[in-house]
C-alpha positions as CSV (number, residue, x, y, z in Angstrom):
1,M,22.4,12.7,-47.0
2,L,21.2,9.2,-47.2
3,N,22.7,6.5,-49.3
4,S,20.1,5.1,-51.8
5,P,18.7,1.6,-51.3
6,A,19.1,-1.0,-54.0
7,F,15.3,-1.2,-54.4
8,R,12.2,0.7,-53.2
9,P,8.9,-0.9,-52.3
10,L,5.8,0.1,-54.1
11,P,3.4,2.3,-52.2
12,L,1.1,0.3,-49.9
13,G,-2.0,-0.7,-51.9
14,S,-0.1,-0.8,-55.3
15,I,0.1,-4.6,-55.0
16,R,-2.9,-6.9,-54.7
17,P,-2.7,-10.5,-53.6
18,E,-4.4,-13.1,-55.9
19,G,-4.9,-16.8,-55.9
20,W,-3.9,-18.7,-52.8
21,L,-2.3,-15.6,-51.3
22,A,-5.5,-13.6,-51.4
23,R,-7.3,-16.5,-49.8
24,Q,-4.6,-16.6,-47.0
25,L,-5.1,-12.9,-46.3
26,R,-8.8,-13.4,-46.3
27,L,-8.4,-16.2,-43.7
28,Q,-6.4,-13.8,-41.6
29,A,-9.1,-11.1,-41.9
30,D,-11.8,-13.5,-41.0
31,G,-9.8,-15.0,-38.2
32,I,-8.5,-13.8,-34.9
33,H,-6.5,-10.8,-36.2
34,G,-9.4,-9.2,-38.1
35,H,-11.7,-9.5,-35.0
36,L,-9.3,-8.9,-32.1
37,D,-10.7,-5.5,-31.3
38,E,-14.1,-7.0,-30.9
39,F,-13.3,-9.2,-27.9
40,W,-9.7,-9.0,-26.6
41,P,-9.5,-6.3,-23.9
42,D,-5.9,-5.3,-24.6
43,V,-7.0,-4.0,-28.0
44,K,-10.8,-3.6,-27.5
45,D,-10.3,-1.5,-24.4
46,S,-6.7,-0.2,-25.1
47,R,-5.7,3.1,-23.6
48,W,-4.6,4.0,-27.1
49,F,-8.3,4.2,-27.9
50,G,-9.6,5.7,-24.7
51,G,-10.0,2.6,-22.6
52,Q,-8.3,1.4,-19.5
53,A,-6.5,-1.8,-20.6
54,E,-2.9,-2.2,-21.9
55,G,-1.4,1.1,-23.0
56,W,2.0,0.4,-24.5
57,E,2.7,-1.9,-27.5
58,R,-0.3,-4.1,-28.1
59,A,-2.6,-1.7,-30.0
60,P,0.2,-0.4,-32.2
61,Y,1.3,-4.0,-32.9
62,W,-2.2,-4.9,-34.0
63,L,-2.5,-1.9,-36.2
64,D,0.9,-2.6,-37.7
65,G,-0.7,-5.7,-39.2
66,L,-4.2,-4.4,-39.7
67,V,-3.4,-1.4,-41.8
68,P,-1.4,-3.3,-44.5
69,L,-4.0,-6.2,-44.4
70,A,-6.9,-3.8,-45.0
71,Y,-5.2,-2.1,-48.0
72,M,-3.7,-5.2,-49.5
73,L,-7.2,-6.7,-49.6
74,D,-8.8,-3.4,-50.5
75,D,-11.5,-4.4,-48.0
76,P,-13.9,-1.5,-47.2
77,A,-14.9,-2.7,-43.7
78,L,-11.2,-3.3,-42.7
79,K,-10.2,0.0,-44.1
80,E,-12.9,1.7,-42.1
81,K,-11.8,-0.1,-39.0
82,A,-8.2,1.0,-39.5
83,R,-9.3,4.5,-40.3
84,R,-11.3,4.8,-37.1
85,Y,-8.5,3.7,-34.8
86,V,-5.8,5.6,-36.5
87,E,-7.8,8.8,-36.6
88,Y,-8.4,8.4,-32.8
89,I,-4.7,8.4,-32.3
90,L,-4.2,11.4,-34.6
91,D,-7.0,13.3,-33.0
92,H,-5.6,12.8,-29.5
93,Q,-1.9,13.7,-30.2
94,E,-0.7,16.0,-27.4
95,E,0.5,19.5,-28.0
96,D,4.2,18.5,-27.5
97,G,3.8,15.6,-30.0
98,W,3.3,12.7,-27.7
99,L,1.1,9.9,-29.2
100,G,-1.0,7.6,-27.0
101,P,-0.8,7.1,-23.3
102,R,1.8,9.0,-21.3
103,A,2.1,6.3,-18.6
104,M,2.9,2.7,-19.5
105,A,0.1,0.3,-18.7
106,G,0.8,-3.5,-18.9
107,P,-1.5,-6.3,-19.9
108,G,-5.0,-5.7,-18.7
109,G,-4.0,-2.3,-17.6
110,R,-2.7,-3.7,-14.3
111,V,0.8,-2.3,-14.2
112,V,1.3,1.4,-14.6
113,T,4.8,3.0,-14.4
114,A,5.8,6.6,-14.1
115,Q,8.4,6.2,-16.9
116,N,7.5,5.3,-20.4
117,D,9.7,3.0,-22.5
118,I,9.2,4.8,-25.9
119,W,9.3,1.6,-27.9
120,G,5.6,1.9,-28.2
121,L,6.1,5.2,-30.0
122,F,8.5,3.7,-32.5
123,L,5.8,1.2,-33.3
124,V,3.0,3.6,-33.8
125,L,5.2,5.8,-36.1
126,K,5.5,2.7,-38.4
127,V,1.7,2.4,-38.4
128,L,1.3,6.1,-39.3
129,M,3.9,5.7,-42.1
130,Q,1.9,2.9,-43.7
131,Y,-1.4,4.7,-43.2
132,G,-0.2,7.9,-44.7
133,E,1.3,6.1,-47.7
134,A,-1.9,4.1,-48.3
135,T,-4.4,7.0,-47.9
136,G,-2.4,10.1,-48.9
137,D,-3.6,11.6,-45.6
138,E,-1.0,14.3,-44.9
139,R,-2.0,14.4,-41.2
140,A,-0.1,11.2,-40.8
141,A,3.2,12.7,-41.9
142,A,2.6,15.8,-39.8
143,A,1.9,13.6,-36.7
144,V,5.1,11.6,-37.3
145,A,7.1,14.9,-37.6
146,K,5.6,16.3,-34.4
147,C,6.3,13.1,-32.5
148,L,9.9,12.8,-33.7
149,R,10.5,16.5,-32.6
150,M,9.2,15.5,-29.2
151,I,11.4,12.4,-29.1
152,D,14.4,14.5,-30.0
153,L,13.9,16.6,-26.9
154,H,12.7,13.7,-24.7
155,I,15.8,11.6,-25.0
156,D,18.0,14.6,-24.0
157,T,17.1,14.0,-20.4
158,A,15.3,10.6,-20.6
159,P,17.7,8.4,-22.5
160,L,16.6,5.2,-24.2
161,F,16.2,2.2,-21.9
162,N,14.8,-1.3,-21.9
163,W,13.1,-2.3,-25.2
164,A,13.6,1.0,-26.9
165,Q,17.3,0.9,-26.3
166,F,17.5,-2.5,-28.0
167,R,15.1,-1.6,-30.8
168,W,16.3,2.0,-31.4
169,F,16.8,1.3,-35.1
170,E,13.1,0.8,-35.7
171,A,12.8,4.6,-35.4
172,L,15.1,5.0,-38.4
173,L,12.3,3.8,-40.6
174,P,10.0,6.8,-39.9
175,I,12.9,9.1,-39.7
176,Y,14.2,8.2,-43.2
177,W,10.6,8.2,-44.6
178,L,10.1,11.8,-43.3
179,Y,13.6,12.9,-44.4
180,E,13.0,11.8,-48.0
181,R,9.8,13.9,-48.0
182,S,11.2,17.0,-46.3
183,G,15.0,16.9,-46.5
184,E,15.2,18.5,-43.0
185,S,18.7,17.9,-41.4
186,W,17.4,17.6,-37.8
187,L,16.0,14.2,-38.7
188,L,19.4,12.7,-39.5
189,E,20.8,14.4,-36.3
190,L,18.1,12.6,-34.3
191,A,19.1,9.3,-36.0
192,V,22.7,9.9,-34.7
193,K,21.5,10.5,-31.2
194,L,19.3,7.4,-31.2
195,Q,22.2,5.3,-32.4
196,A,24.5,6.7,-29.7
197,Q,22.0,5.8,-27.0
198,G,21.0,2.4,-28.5
199,F,22.5,-1.0,-28.1
200,G,25.4,-1.6,-30.5
201,W,24.3,-4.8,-32.3
202,P,27.2,-5.1,-34.8
203,E,29.9,-4.6,-32.2
204,F,28.2,-7.1,-29.9
205,F,28.1,-9.7,-32.6
206,R,31.8,-9.2,-33.4
207,R,32.5,-10.4,-29.9
208,W,29.4,-12.5,-29.6
209,P,29.1,-14.5,-26.4
210,L,25.7,-16.2,-27.1
211,A,26.7,-19.3,-29.1
212,A,25.3,-21.7,-26.4
213,P,21.6,-22.0,-25.5
214,T,20.5,-19.5,-22.9
215,P,20.5,-21.0,-19.4
216,R,17.0,-21.7,-18.1
217,G,15.4,-18.7,-16.6
218,R,18.0,-16.2,-17.6
219,L,15.9,-13.8,-19.6
220,N,18.1,-11.1,-21.2
221,F,17.6,-8.4,-23.8
222,A,20.7,-9.1,-25.8
223,G,19.7,-12.7,-26.3
224,H,16.0,-12.1,-26.7
225,V,14.9,-13.8,-29.9
226,V,12.5,-11.0,-31.0
227,N,15.2,-8.3,-30.4
228,N,17.6,-10.4,-32.5
229,A,15.0,-10.9,-35.3
230,M,14.4,-7.1,-35.4
231,A,18.1,-6.3,-35.1
232,L,19.1,-8.1,-38.3
233,K,18.2,-4.9,-40.2
234,A,19.9,-2.5,-37.9
235,P,23.4,-2.4,-39.5
236,A,21.9,-1.9,-43.0
237,L,19.6,0.9,-41.9
238,W,22.6,2.6,-40.3
239,W,24.6,2.1,-43.5
240,R,22.2,4.5,-45.2
241,L,23.8,7.2,-43.1
242,T,27.4,6.0,-43.0
243,G,27.9,4.4,-46.4
244,D,30.4,2.1,-44.7
245,E,30.5,-1.4,-46.3
246,A,31.3,-2.8,-42.8
247,D,27.7,-2.0,-41.8
248,Q,26.4,-4.1,-44.7
249,D,28.8,-6.9,-43.8
250,A,27.6,-6.9,-40.3
251,V,24.2,-8.2,-41.5
252,Y,25.7,-11.3,-42.8
253,D,27.9,-11.8,-39.7
254,M,24.7,-11.7,-37.6
255,L,22.8,-14.1,-39.9
256,D,25.8,-16.6,-40.0
257,K,26.2,-16.8,-36.3
258,L,22.5,-17.1,-35.5
259,D,22.2,-19.8,-38.2
260,R,25.3,-21.7,-37.0
261,H,24.4,-21.8,-33.4
262,H,20.6,-21.5,-33.2
263,G,19.3,-22.0,-36.8
264,M,16.4,-24.2,-37.9
265,V,15.8,-25.6,-41.4
266,T,12.8,-23.4,-41.8
267,G,15.0,-20.3,-41.9
268,V,14.3,-19.1,-38.3
269,F,16.4,-19.4,-35.2
270,T,15.2,-20.7,-31.9
271,G,14.2,-18.6,-29.0
272,D,11.9,-19.4,-26.2
273,E,12.2,-16.7,-24.9
274,C,15.9,-16.2,-25.6
275,L,18.3,-18.0,-28.1
276,A,17.9,-21.7,-27.4
277,G,20.4,-23.7,-29.6
278,R,19.7,-26.1,-32.5
279,S,17.6,-28.8,-30.9
280,P,14.5,-29.3,-32.9
281,T,12.4,-29.5,-29.7
282,Q,13.4,-25.9,-28.7
283,G,10.8,-23.4,-29.7
284,T,10.7,-20.2,-31.7
285,E,8.4,-17.4,-30.7
286,L,5.8,-16.2,-33.2
287,C,6.8,-12.6,-32.8
288,A,10.3,-13.6,-33.9
289,V,9.0,-15.2,-37.1
290,V,7.0,-12.1,-38.2
291,E,9.8,-9.7,-37.1
292,Q,12.5,-11.7,-38.9
293,A,10.3,-11.7,-42.0
294,F,10.0,-7.9,-41.9
295,S,13.7,-7.5,-41.3
296,L,14.4,-9.6,-44.4
297,E,11.9,-7.5,-46.4
298,V,13.7,-4.3,-45.3
299,L,17.1,-5.8,-46.0
300,L,16.1,-7.1,-49.4
301,A,15.2,-3.5,-50.5
302,L,18.3,-2.0,-48.9
303,L,20.9,-4.4,-50.1
304,G,19.3,-6.0,-53.2
305,D,20.7,-9.4,-52.4
306,P,18.5,-12.2,-53.9
307,A,19.7,-14.6,-51.3
308,L,17.7,-12.6,-48.8
309,A,14.5,-13.2,-50.8
310,D,15.3,-17.0,-50.8
311,R,15.5,-16.9,-47.1
312,L,12.3,-14.8,-46.8
313,E,10.3,-17.3,-48.8
314,Q,11.8,-20.2,-46.7
315,L,10.5,-18.5,-43.6
316,I,7.2,-17.3,-44.9
317,F,6.2,-20.6,-46.6
318,N,7.2,-22.8,-43.6
319,A,7.6,-21.2,-40.2
320,L,4.8,-18.6,-40.6
321,P,1.8,-20.8,-41.4
322,A,2.9,-23.6,-39.1
323,T,2.4,-21.5,-36.0
324,F,-1.3,-20.9,-36.7
325,S,-4.3,-23.2,-36.7
326,P,-5.4,-23.6,-40.4
327,D,-8.4,-21.2,-39.9
328,M,-6.1,-18.6,-38.2
329,W,-8.3,-18.3,-35.2
330,A,-5.6,-19.7,-32.9
331,H,-1.8,-19.5,-32.7
332,Q,1.1,-20.8,-30.8
333,Y,3.6,-18.7,-28.8
334,D,6.3,-21.2,-29.6
335,Q,6.6,-23.6,-32.5
336,Q,8.9,-26.6,-32.6
337,A,10.5,-28.3,-35.6
338,N,9.9,-31.7,-33.9
339,Q,6.4,-31.0,-32.4
340,V,4.6,-34.2,-31.6
341,Q,2.3,-32.9,-28.9
342,C,1.0,-29.5,-27.9
343,S,-0.2,-29.6,-24.3
344,E,0.2,-28.0,-20.9
345,G,2.4,-29.7,-18.4
346,S,4.5,-29.2,-15.3
347,V,7.7,-29.8,-17.3
348,W,8.4,-28.1,-20.6
349,P,11.6,-27.5,-22.7
350,W,11.5,-23.7,-22.8
351,N,14.3,-21.5,-21.5
352,S,12.0,-18.8,-20.2
353,N,8.4,-19.4,-21.4
354,G,5.6,-21.1,-19.5
355,P,3.8,-24.4,-19.9
356,E,1.1,-23.0,-22.3
357,S,3.5,-21.9,-24.9
358,S,2.9,-24.6,-27.4
359,L,-0.9,-24.5,-27.1
360,F,-3.0,-23.2,-30.1
361,G,-5.0,-20.4,-28.5
362,V,-5.9,-16.7,-28.0
363,E,-2.9,-15.6,-26.0
364,P,-0.8,-18.7,-25.0
365,N,2.0,-17.8,-22.6
366,Y,1.9,-14.0,-23.3
367,G,-0.2,-11.7,-25.4
368,C,2.5,-9.9,-27.4
369,C,2.2,-12.4,-30.2
370,T,-1.6,-12.2,-30.2
371,A,-1.2,-8.5,-31.0
372,N,1.8,-8.9,-33.4
373,L,0.9,-11.9,-35.4
374,G,-0.9,-10.0,-38.1
375,Q,2.0,-8.4,-40.0
376,G,3.5,-11.5,-41.5
377,W,1.3,-12.2,-44.5
378,P,0.3,-8.7,-45.5
379,K,3.8,-7.2,-45.4
380,F,5.1,-10.2,-47.4
381,A,2.5,-9.4,-50.0
382,A,3.4,-5.8,-50.0
383,N,7.0,-6.5,-50.8
384,L,6.7,-9.0,-53.6
385,W,7.4,-6.4,-56.3
386,L,10.1,-3.8,-56.0
387,R,11.4,-1.0,-58.2
388,N,14.7,0.8,-58.7
389,G,15.4,4.3,-60.0
390,E,13.2,6.8,-61.7
391,G,12.6,8.0,-65.2
392,E,14.7,6.4,-67.8
393,E,16.5,4.3,-65.2
394,D,13.3,2.9,-63.7
395,S,12.9,-0.9,-63.5
396,L,10.6,-3.5,-62.0
397,T,11.7,-6.5,-60.0
398,A,9.8,-9.6,-59.0
399,A,11.7,-10.1,-55.8
400,A,9.6,-12.8,-54.0
401,Y,7.0,-15.0,-55.5
402,A,3.3,-15.5,-54.8
403,P,0.2,-14.8,-57.0
404,S,-0.3,-11.1,-57.2
405,R,-0.9,-8.0,-59.3
406,A,1.1,-4.8,-59.2
407,E,0.2,-1.4,-60.7
408,L,2.7,1.4,-61.1
409,E,3.9,4.1,-63.5
410,I,7.1,3.9,-65.4
411,G,8.1,6.8,-67.6
412,E,4.5,8.2,-67.0
413,V,3.1,5.0,-68.5
414,K,0.7,2.8,-66.5
415,V,2.2,-0.7,-66.1
416,V,0.3,-3.7,-64.7
417,A,2.4,-6.7,-63.8
418,R,0.6,-9.9,-62.8
419,L,1.9,-13.2,-61.6
420,E,-0.4,-16.2,-61.8
421,T,1.1,-19.2,-60.0
422,D,0.6,-21.9,-57.5
423,Y,4.3,-21.5,-56.4
424,P,5.7,-22.6,-53.9
425,F,3.7,-25.8,-54.4
426,R,4.3,-25.8,-58.2
427,E,7.3,-24.8,-60.3
428,T,5.7,-22.8,-63.0
429,L,5.3,-19.0,-62.8
430,H,3.3,-17.1,-65.5
431,F,3.9,-13.4,-65.7
432,T,2.0,-10.9,-67.8
433,I,3.1,-7.3,-68.3
434,T,0.5,-4.9,-69.7
435,V,1.3,-1.3,-70.7
436,E,-1.0,1.5,-71.9
437,R,1.5,2.5,-74.6
438,P,5.0,1.4,-75.5
439,V,7.6,2.0,-72.8
440,R,11.1,0.6,-72.3
441,F,12.3,-0.7,-69.0
442,P,14.0,-3.8,-67.6
443,L,12.0,-6.5,-65.8
444,Y,14.1,-8.5,-63.3
445,L,13.1,-12.0,-62.2
446,R,14.8,-13.6,-59.2
447,I,16.3,-17.0,-59.8
448,P,16.5,-18.7,-56.4
449,G,19.9,-20.0,-55.3
450,W,18.5,-23.6,-54.9
451,C,17.4,-23.7,-58.6
452,R,20.1,-24.9,-61.1
453,A,17.9,-25.4,-64.2
454,A,15.7,-22.3,-64.4
455,K,14.2,-21.4,-67.8
456,V,12.8,-18.0,-68.8
457,Q,10.6,-17.7,-71.9
458,V,9.1,-14.5,-73.4
459,S,5.9,-14.7,-75.6
460,G,6.9,-17.4,-78.0
461,E,10.6,-16.8,-78.0
462,A,13.1,-19.5,-77.3
463,P,13.6,-20.2,-73.6
464,V,16.9,-19.1,-72.0
465,D,18.7,-20.3,-68.9
466,G,18.3,-18.4,-65.7
467,H,21.4,-18.4,-63.5
468,A,20.9,-19.5,-59.9
469,G,21.2,-17.0,-57.1
470,G,20.6,-13.8,-59.1
471,F,18.1,-11.5,-60.8
472,H,17.6,-12.5,-64.4
473,H,18.3,-9.3,-66.4
474,S,17.8,-10.2,-70.0
475,L,14.3,-8.8,-70.1
476,E,15.1,-5.2,-70.9
477,R,12.9,-4.3,-73.9
478,T,10.3,-2.0,-75.1
479,W,7.0,-3.4,-73.8
480,E,3.9,-3.1,-75.9
481,G,0.4,-4.2,-75.1
482,T,0.4,-7.4,-73.1
483,T,3.5,-9.6,-73.0
484,E,3.7,-13.1,-71.4
485,V,6.8,-14.3,-69.6
486,L,7.0,-17.9,-68.3
487,L,9.5,-18.8,-65.6
488,T,10.1,-22.4,-64.7
489,L,11.9,-23.2,-61.5
490,P,12.6,-27.0,-61.2
491,M,12.8,-27.9,-57.5
492,P,15.5,-30.3,-56.5
493,A,15.1,-32.3,-53.3
494,E,17.9,-32.2,-50.7
495,L,18.7,-33.4,-47.2
496,V,19.6,-30.7,-44.7
497,R,21.8,-31.7,-41.8
498,G,20.4,-31.2,-38.3
499,Q,21.6,-31.9,-34.8
500,R,22.8,-35.3,-33.7
501,G,23.1,-36.6,-37.3
502,A,19.5,-35.9,-38.1
503,R,18.3,-35.0,-41.6
504,A,15.4,-32.8,-42.8
505,L,13.9,-33.0,-46.3
506,K,13.8,-29.8,-48.3
507,R,12.6,-29.2,-51.9
508,G,12.7,-25.8,-53.4
509,P,11.6,-23.3,-50.7
510,L,9.5,-25.9,-48.9
511,V,10.6,-28.0,-45.9
512,Y,8.8,-31.4,-45.5
513,A,7.6,-32.9,-42.2
514,L,5.8,-36.1,-41.2
515,K,2.1,-35.9,-41.4
516,I,0.8,-36.9,-37.9
517,G,-2.9,-37.7,-37.1
518,E,-4.3,-35.1,-34.7
519,D,-6.7,-35.0,-31.8
520,W,-7.7,-31.4,-30.9
521,R,-9.0,-31.0,-27.3
522,R,-10.4,-27.7,-26.1
523,V,-9.1,-26.3,-22.9
524,H,-9.7,-23.2,-20.8
525,A,-13.3,-23.0,-22.0
526,D,-14.4,-21.1,-18.9
527,A,-11.5,-18.6,-19.1
528,P,-12.4,-15.0,-20.2
529,F,-12.7,-14.3,-24.0
530,R,-12.3,-18.0,-24.9
531,E,-15.7,-18.3,-26.6
532,L,-15.7,-20.1,-29.9
533,P,-14.3,-19.5,-32.5
534,H,-11.5,-17.9,-30.4
535,A,-10.5,-20.7,-28.0
536,D,-7.5,-22.6,-26.6
537,W,-6.6,-26.1,-27.8
538,E,-4.2,-28.9,-26.9
539,V,-3.3,-31.2,-29.8
540,Y,-2.3,-34.9,-29.3
541,P,-0.9,-37.4,-31.8
542,I,-3.1,-40.3,-32.9
543,T,-0.6,-41.9,-35.2
544,A,3.0,-43.0,-34.8
545,W,5.7,-40.4,-35.2
546,N,9.0,-42.0,-34.1
547,Y,10.5,-43.0,-37.4
548,A,13.9,-43.1,-38.9
549,L,14.0,-42.4,-42.7
550,D,15.5,-44.8,-45.2
551,V,17.2,-42.1,-47.3
552,N,20.6,-41.2,-48.6
553,E,22.1,-38.1,-50.1
554,Y,23.3,-40.1,-53.2
555,T,20.0,-41.9,-53.9
556,L,17.6,-39.2,-52.8
557,A,16.0,-38.9,-56.2
558,R,14.9,-42.6,-56.0
559,D,14.2,-42.5,-52.3
560,V,11.6,-39.8,-52.3
561,R,8.5,-39.6,-54.6
562,F,6.5,-36.3,-54.8
563,A,2.8,-36.1,-55.6
564,E,0.7,-33.0,-56.4
565,H,-2.8,-32.5,-55.0
566,P,-5.5,-29.9,-55.7
567,L,-4.8,-26.4,-54.3
568,G,-7.9,-25.7,-52.3
569,D,-9.2,-22.8,-50.1
570,C,-6.9,-23.7,-47.2
571,P,-3.6,-25.0,-48.6
572,F,-1.7,-24.6,-45.3
573,S,-3.5,-27.4,-43.5
574,P,-2.8,-31.2,-43.2
575,A,-6.0,-32.0,-45.2
576,G,-5.3,-29.4,-47.8
577,A,-1.6,-29.9,-48.5
578,P,-1.1,-29.3,-52.2
579,V,1.9,-31.6,-52.4
580,S,3.3,-34.6,-50.5
581,A,6.4,-36.7,-50.4
582,M,6.4,-40.4,-50.0
583,V,9.4,-42.0,-48.4
584,K,10.3,-45.2,-46.6
585,G,11.0,-45.3,-42.9
586,R,11.2,-47.7,-39.9
587,R,9.7,-47.1,-36.4
588,L,12.2,-46.7,-33.5
589,P,10.4,-48.0,-30.4
590,G,13.2,-46.6,-28.2
591,W,12.5,-43.1,-29.4
592,G,9.7,-41.7,-27.3
593,M,8.4,-38.8,-25.3
594,A,10.4,-36.8,-22.8
595,D,7.6,-35.4,-20.6
596,N,5.5,-33.5,-23.0
597,W,7.7,-33.3,-26.1
598,A,9.7,-35.6,-28.4
599,A,13.0,-36.8,-26.9
600,D,16.2,-35.9,-28.6
601,V,16.7,-37.5,-32.0
602,P,18.6,-40.7,-31.6
603,S,22.1,-40.4,-32.9
604,G,22.6,-41.9,-36.3
605,P,23.0,-43.5,-38.7
606,L,21.0,-46.2,-37.0
607,T,21.6,-49.9,-37.6
608,L,20.4,-52.3,-34.8
609,Q,18.0,-50.1,-32.9
610,S,14.9,-51.2,-34.7
611,Q,13.6,-54.5,-36.1
612,E,10.3,-52.9,-37.3
613,P,9.3,-53.3,-40.9
614,L,9.8,-50.6,-43.5
615,E,6.7,-48.4,-43.9
616,E,5.8,-45.9,-46.5
617,L,5.5,-42.5,-44.8
618,T,3.8,-39.3,-46.0
619,L,5.5,-36.0,-45.5
620,I,3.8,-32.7,-46.3
621,P,5.1,-29.1,-46.3
622,Y,6.1,-28.0,-42.9
623,G,3.7,-25.0,-43.1
624,C,0.8,-27.4,-43.6
625,T,1.4,-29.2,-40.3
626,N,0.3,-28.7,-36.7
627,L,2.0,-31.7,-35.3
628,R,5.2,-32.8,-37.1
629,V,8.6,-34.4,-37.1
630,T,11.0,-32.5,-39.3
631,E,14.5,-33.6,-38.2
632,F,14.7,-37.4,-38.5
633,P,17.2,-40.0,-37.6
634,V,18.5,-41.8,-40.7
635,L,18.8,-45.6,-41.2
636,A,22.2,-46.9,-42.1
637,R,22.5,-48.9,-45.3
638,K,24.8,-51.9,-45.9
């Protein structure tokens, strides 16, 4: 038997994005992700679809984002595109259950091996889960069952190796999904076999040897940033079988150690390609951002801890949009917290990645992120609302916040829950709950841990306090007609400590970074599939960036002034930033470039290193920037 999760996501398609979130998903659909199959060989000509290009993870990665995107937007053309590719995979499943190519083929179809690392199968099973949930097509569940039967036999004589060994727990998602439909015991026995053959993440972290940055060139699976981002959910998924609290505790042990030794203020940890320490010039791979977001979404449902939703928002609203061009036609392989230039060069700061890693482009450094970038926004949207229990015990929880609309049934009564808001750029959230006929259930609203003065007000009633770091649970009532609920989340500013005495400015879920003037220069114009609008770009600064801030923890409310601006069609862009922070700073002429990136932050607090005048600086949300300084040295005050 499986232990029950704290929450359950609504079926894919039950939630619709609205407002700025709908526009963001539309940007993704109209950008590189929605068109990748039209020009990029490793999807367009994938062996998964009968071609001769890459035949392992890239097509499943792409579908893992395309399927939820199509059904979150309810877009007929995208849904037809997803249907066509998924049905090809279903129609070509082999008699023994194998899905897709038998032999692994690498990028461009150039490398073919006799063995097949079945990580690609784990990926496509997640795709089929989502497709079956969204469409009701029972062939998806049948194909998942047939493939898992094959895997059960396959690993008897071909044990897990390479990526599948380190990502074995991803297979628990389709295994549990199928078990809860069928109750067949062999599925849980397969889970035990996979765990026995897979890498033991909790035990490894108990004796964790990776506190220091990975030595240059030492690529390794245990320190690989994407493996670690995925593995955060491994202990909690295994807890569903064991019921052992130690498995839940292991999640927090992993998060704590990664934060302490490799964490960034945006909620991610560095890894370029492997864990890289806390320097703000070290990068974080885009695949790690979207995989860490998905892990947090899974963990939130399993454990029900609102702090996980706080962290999810911090990552989604900052690190995710910052790694794309504003139109979402280009992306980076690695993003930096202090990113003052994005260019190729013979010297670069990465541990394992190459000189193109910070370019905005089609497949900078390596194409895994090109294929995998699509899951971040739609899966976040799909996990905004959660439910718990059934029948009289059923409830609805607003777990993470963005404008959206959810439809579900509670007690056989249709319920429509809607959130109208410009959060995270504004502090007011307006909920409406509409029911067909009276029905009693609790509505839970998350009060972020950073908010100390939250107010909840129901349709003309007196406002009540919401307690930070929990789910506000005073909204159990018999709902009739349409009821309005207003949640106000005042956002305090704070300074977050970085490396070498640096500070970063954070307000609510948003991190703020220096707005730097940009010069975009097209490169690789003659390279294959680099025709506009999908092209490669270097970005150079055209304004100064080497400032120390004149701020103090004790006077921060006076030191920083926030201003709101209209929320347009592209809020995650320098020109469209819906909020800004004005703060005084002084240039540090001695702080400059180290080859192609910002040198280490000068140790502070600083006193005599600059005689430059104080200037008023504009900081904007990190997710709105392409070039930025996020961790600043701080001036000393007499």
